C-alpha positions as CSV (number, residue, x, y, z in Angstrom):
1,M,-21.7,-25.8,16.6
2,P,-23.6,-24.9,13.6
3,K,-22.7,-26.9,10.4
4,T,-22.4,-23.6,8.3
5,L,-21.3,-20.4,9.8
6,V,-22.6,-17.3,8.3
7,S,-22.7,-15.0,11.1
8,S,-21.0,-15.1,14.5
9,S,-24.2,-14.3,16.3
10,V,-25.3,-17.9,15.9
11,L,-22.3,-19.0,17.9
12,S,-22.7,-20.0,21.7
13,V,-20.0,-19.4,24.4
14,D,-19.4,-22.9,24.1
15,D,-18.9,-22.9,20.4
16,I,-16.5,-20.0,20.7
17,R,-14.6,-21.7,23.4
18,L,-14.3,-24.8,20.8
19,L,-13.1,-22.8,18.1
20,V,-10.3,-20.7,20.1
21,G,-9.2,-24.1,21.7
22,D,-9.1,-25.7,18.2
23,G,-6.9,-22.8,16.9
24,R,-4.6,-22.9,19.7
25,K,-4.0,-26.7,18.9
26,L,-3.0,-25.4,15.2
27,L,-0.7,-22.6,16.3
28,P,2.5,-24.8,16.7
29,L,1.9,-26.1,13.2
30,I,2.3,-22.6,11.7
31,Q,5.4,-21.4,13.2
32,P,8.6,-20.7,10.9
33,G,10.4,-24.0,9.8
34,T,7.1,-26.3,10.1
35,K,6.0,-28.3,7.3
36,K,3.1,-26.9,5.8
37,N,1.5,-29.6,4.1
38,L,-1.5,-29.9,6.4
39,N,-4.7,-31.7,5.3
40,H,-7.0,-30.6,8.3
41,L,-9.6,-29.4,5.4
42,N,-8.8,-31.9,2.7
43,G,-11.7,-32.5,0.1
44,R,-13.4,-29.2,1.7
45,T,-14.3,-26.1,-0.2
46,I,-14.1,-22.6,1.6
47,A,-16.1,-19.7,0.1
48,T,-15.0,-16.2,0.9
49,L,-17.2,-13.4,0.3
50,F,-15.9,-9.8,1.2
51,A,-18.3,-6.8,1.5
52,E,-15.4,-4.4,0.6
53,P,-12.4,-5.0,-1.3
54,S,-9.4,-6.1,0.9
55,T,-6.6,-7.8,-1.2
56,R,-4.4,-8.7,1.8
57,T,-7.3,-10.2,3.8
58,R,-8.7,-12.1,1.0
59,C,-5.2,-13.5,0.0
60,S,-4.6,-14.2,3.8
61,F,-8.0,-16.6,4.0
62,E,-7.4,-18.0,0.8
63,L,-3.7,-19.1,1.6
64,A,-4.5,-20.4,5.0
65,A,-7.4,-22.5,3.4
66,K,-5.1,-23.9,0.9
67,V,-2.3,-24.6,3.6
68,L,-4.7,-26.6,5.4
69,G,-5.8,-28.6,2.3
70,A,-9.0,-26.6,1.1
71,H,-10.3,-25.6,-2.2
72,T,-11.1,-21.9,-2.2
73,V,-13.9,-20.0,-4.3
74,D,-13.8,-16.1,-4.2
75,V,-17.4,-14.6,-4.2
76,S,-16.6,-11.0,-5.4
77,P,-19.8,-8.4,-4.9
78,S,-18.8,-6.5,-7.9
79,Q,-18.7,-9.5,-10.1
80,S,-21.6,-11.3,-8.4
81,S,-25.2,-10.9,-8.5
82,T,-25.4,-8.7,-5.4
83,T,-25.5,-5.8,-7.7
84,K,-28.8,-7.0,-8.7
85,G,-30.1,-7.4,-4.8
86,E,-29.4,-11.0,-4.6
């Protein structure tokens, strides 16, 4: 499993199976009525970058990261140096 994931093309079949398996383990934790104070990503920072505006998707990703204890950083292409080609 790569330490940093920028593209799914770098994932092997075993990596994908591992991710899906880990996701299935977390499913019971997000059911209605379950305490949402999880610390699986405590102390981690998750950066989100969406090429096109999508409030619903961005908010969903940020909320999921925060529920798991992570800090989030939103990198908006319209407010970043991507407009200069960086």
